[in-house]
N, C-alpha and C positions, 0 to 999 in steps of 0.2 A: 413626296407630290411627282418631282421631277423622274422617281425611277416608274412611277405609273403612268407618267405620260408617255413613257421611252414604249414601253409595253406594249401598252394601247398601237403606237407606229407601228410594231413590229406585227399586229394581227391583220396588221392592213394588208402583209402581203409582201411576194416580191424577192429577188435573190442578185446582187449587183454586187460586182465585184473589183477590184483595182490592183494591179502591182506594176511594179517597179522592175524593170530588166537594164542588164547594163548600158541596152540600145535603144531603149524607149519605154513606152508605158501602155497595158492592157488594161483596157476597161470593159466590162462584159454585164448583161445583164438577161433576166428571161423578158416574156413579153407577156405576161398572163397579168391581165388587170381586173382586181375582185372589186367588189362590196361586201365586207361581210363574207357568209361563203355564196357569192352570185357571182358567176364571170362575168364584168362589165366587155372583156374585150379580150382575142387571143392574142393578139398583135399589135401590143402597147409598144411606142418605143421610150424606151429608159434610158439610152445613152445618148446626149448631144451635144452637137458642135458649138462650142463657146467661140471660138476661134481657130486658125490654121494648127495650132502647135497646142491647142488647151481642148478634152473633155469634160463632160459631168456627167455623172448615173444620178439618178432620181430612184429615192422611196418614200413609201406617206402618200400623203394625198397631192395628186395628182396635179391640183390646179394650183396651190402651193407651191409644187417644185417648179410648174411653169412657171410660175410670177419671178420666181429665183430666177430663173437661167434666161428671161427675158432683160433681166436687170443688169445681170453680170454679162450675157455679150454684148449687150449697149454699151455696157461702159468698157470693154477689151476691144471693141472699135474706134469708142473715143479716144482711149488712151494711145493707140495706136495711129489714129489721126493728128494729136495733139502733139505726140514725144516722138514720131516718126519711128518707133520700135515696138515689138508685141509687149504686151505685158508678162510680168512674171509671174510664172505658177504660183509662187506666196504670195503674192500680191493679189491675185483672181482670190484664190482659197479666202485670203482677211479681209475681202470686201462682202466675203460669203456670207462670212463667220458674221463680222458687222451687220448685217443685214438680218441675217436669222436672231440675233442677240435683240436687234431692236424693234422687231417684229412681235418675236416672243409668241407669237400664236402660229405662226406657220409650222405648218404639222410635214415638215419634209427633213431627210437625213441624206445628205448628198456626199460623193465622192466628187472630189477634184483632181483633176492628173493633166499631167502634159509635160514637154520638154520645152529646156530654156535653155540661155549658155550656160549657167547652172546645173546643168545637168537633167534626168528625168524625174519627178516627181506625182507623189499621190498623197491626198491630203483627204481625211474624213472629217466629217464636221457632223454634228447632234443635232434637233430641231433647238435647240437654244443656243446654237452656237460656238460650242466645244471644240479645238480645232486640234488634230494631232496629225504628224507627220507618219506617213505607213510605210512599209517597203513591201506589205501584202495584206489586206483586210478585203472584207465583204458587209457588206449590211444588207436588212429585210428578216423575213421571217424565215428565208431561207439560207439564213449566213451560221448556224452553225454546222449543216452539212457542206457547206461550201469549204468554210475553215478548214476543215478534218481535213478534206483532200487536200488542199492546200498547204497543209501544216506537213503534211505527209508527203508532198511528193514536188514542191515547191521549194527550189535552193535561191538566195543571193547570189544575185552574179550571173543567174540565166541570162539568155539572149532571148529577145522576141520570138525568133523560131522554137528555141527550146522552151517557151514558158506555154504557148498557144496551146497545147495539147493537155495542159497539165488546166489552164484554167477551162477552157471546152469541158473536160472533164469534171471537174468544180461543179461549173453551173447545171451542169447537165443531170450529176445525183442530188442535188438540190430539187432539180425540178419533178425528180421521181421521187423523191419523199417527204416532199414540202405541197402541202394541199395548195396553197395560196402561188404557187411558183407553178409556172411550165407552158404547153403549147411550142415553145422558139425558145429562140437566143440570139440574141445580137452581142458579136464578138469586132471592138474598133482599135486598130492600133495607133499609137502617136509617135511618130520618131523625128528624125530629121528632116526625112522627105513628107512629113504632113501629119493628117488626120487620113484613117481610112479605115473604112467601115468593110469587115471579110463578106463574100460574097458567099450565098445559100450551099457552094459545090464547095468552095472552101472549109466553110465549117462541118459538112459533113466529113471531109477527108480527115479533119482535126479529131474527132469523136473513132473514127477507126482508127487512129496512133494513139489515143489515149486510151483504147480499151484493154 
């Protein structure tokens, strides 16, 4: 049953990527939103800011994923207000895991990534709340292609600047080979300076480096 449900989720499309670097985290996704074989939106947002030090990527049902984002964002802000310090990445991931497990009907696969006092982290969560910490991972229907590029070219211990062209190449390759991924892509860097989304000019330069 679980295997079939996850397969149905993958059919919905999307390519999202998360990698851990020595000085930060990179999160990336394509922007195509699909309903079966219909392209519902060409510039959909799939990487979201949870807090200044935490980001989340989404795959699956957009409405379900946005509900998860809203709940985790609110709780991250409450955590900062109540304890006067930012929420650890592992706590944000565990809260997301508990939410997905308790709801069970939410068709969302997410990556939670960011930087805290213990360093950079990326966590992968399936629709049932299973939680694994990864150094490099991808979700969605384009993930097999993206993982192929990452396994070939990404190395643990890379800096953000060294890994950015690899991530751009991985998401671009998935967009070319997966019908449910495409149109454009977004890349976010989270490091000690905070959360920053790359500009169109920066993304274009990355692809020229990665080619």
